[in-house]
C-alpha positions as CSV (number, residue, x, y, z in Angstrom):
1,M,-30.4,-18.9,-23.4
2,S,-32.4,-19.7,-20.3
3,Q,-30.6,-23.0,-19.9
4,E,-27.3,-21.2,-19.8
5,F,-28.6,-18.8,-17.1
6,H,-29.8,-21.7,-15.0
7,S,-26.4,-23.4,-15.4
8,L,-24.6,-20.3,-14.3
9,E,-27.0,-19.8,-11.4
10,S,-26.4,-23.3,-10.1
11,Q,-22.6,-22.7,-10.3
12,L,-23.0,-19.6,-8.2
13,D,-25.0,-21.4,-5.6
14,E,-22.2,-24.0,-5.3
15,C,-19.6,-21.4,-4.3
16,P,-21.3,-18.6,-2.5
17,L,-19.4,-15.5,-1.6
18,P,-18.8,-14.8,2.1
19,R,-21.7,-12.8,3.5
20,C,-19.9,-11.3,6.6
21,G,-17.5,-9.1,4.6
22,L,-14.5,-9.3,2.4
23,M,-11.7,-8.6,4.9
24,D,-10.8,-10.0,8.2
25,R,-9.4,-7.8,11.0
26,D,-5.7,-8.3,10.1
27,T,-6.3,-7.5,6.4
28,R,-8.3,-4.4,7.2
29,N,-5.6,-3.2,9.6
30,A,-2.9,-3.8,6.9
31,A,-5.0,-1.9,4.4
32,I,-5.5,1.1,6.8
33,A,-1.8,1.2,7.5
34,A,-0.9,1.1,3.8
35,L,-3.4,3.9,3.2
36,W,-1.8,6.1,5.9
37,I,1.7,5.4,4.7
38,M,0.7,6.2,1.1
39,L,-1.1,9.4,2.2
40,L,1.8,10.6,4.2
41,F,4.4,9.9,1.5
42,G,2.0,11.4,-1.0
43,I,1.9,14.7,0.9
44,A,5.7,14.6,1.3
45,A,6.1,13.9,-2.4
46,F,4.0,17.0,-3.1
47,Y,6.5,19.2,-1.3
48,L,9.5,17.2,-2.5
49,P,10.3,19.5,-5.5
50,T,10.2,22.6,-3.3
51,V,12.5,21.1,-0.8
52,M,14.9,19.8,-3.5
53,L,15.0,23.2,-5.1
54,A,15.8,24.8,-1.7
55,L,18.5,22.3,-1.1
56,G,19.8,22.7,-4.6
57,S,20.5,26.3,-4.0
58,F,23.1,25.2,-1.5
59,S,24.3,22.0,-3.1
60,T,23.0,20.0,-6.0
61,V,24.6,16.8,-4.6
62,L,22.6,17.3,-1.3
63,A,19.4,17.8,-3.3
64,G,20.1,14.6,-5.2
65,I,20.9,12.7,-2.0
66,F,17.7,13.9,-0.4
67,G,15.6,12.7,-3.4
68,I,17.3,9.3,-3.3
69,V,16.8,9.0,0.5
70,F,13.1,9.9,0.1
71,V,12.5,7.2,-2.5
72,L,14.4,4.6,-0.5
73,A,12.5,5.5,2.7
74,F,9.2,4.8,0.9
75,F,10.3,1.2,0.2
76,L,12.0,0.8,3.5
77,V,8.8,1.5,5.4
78,F,6.9,-1.2,3.5
79,W,9.8,-3.6,3.9
80,L,9.9,-3.1,7.6
81,R,6.2,-3.5,8.0
82,A,6.2,-6.7,6.0
83,R,9.1,-8.0,8.1
84,T,7.3,-7.2,11.3
85,Q,4.1,-8.9,10.1
86,R,6.0,-12.0,9.1
87,K,7.6,-12.1,12.6
88,N,4.3,-11.7,14.3
89,Q,2.6,-14.5,12.3
90,G,5.2,-17.0,13.5
91,K,4.2,-16.5,17.1
């Protein structure tokens, strides 16, 4: 048992984890941006049924279109952000 422990300990010493942190500046900024986007869309999704019911009293088609646009906007924001990041990495 102790021999297995020493073997594992020596393997850990060969590949130490970074001591200064897990994320660099760009990764941290991307995570913060994703958190804000998720938070804002989460709040909007909380009110989505209320808005759709209000729109549905005028037109069910309009309420359906609003729901579809909301879901597409969620993915569009992340797609645009990824596209911008790829463009900035090339420079």
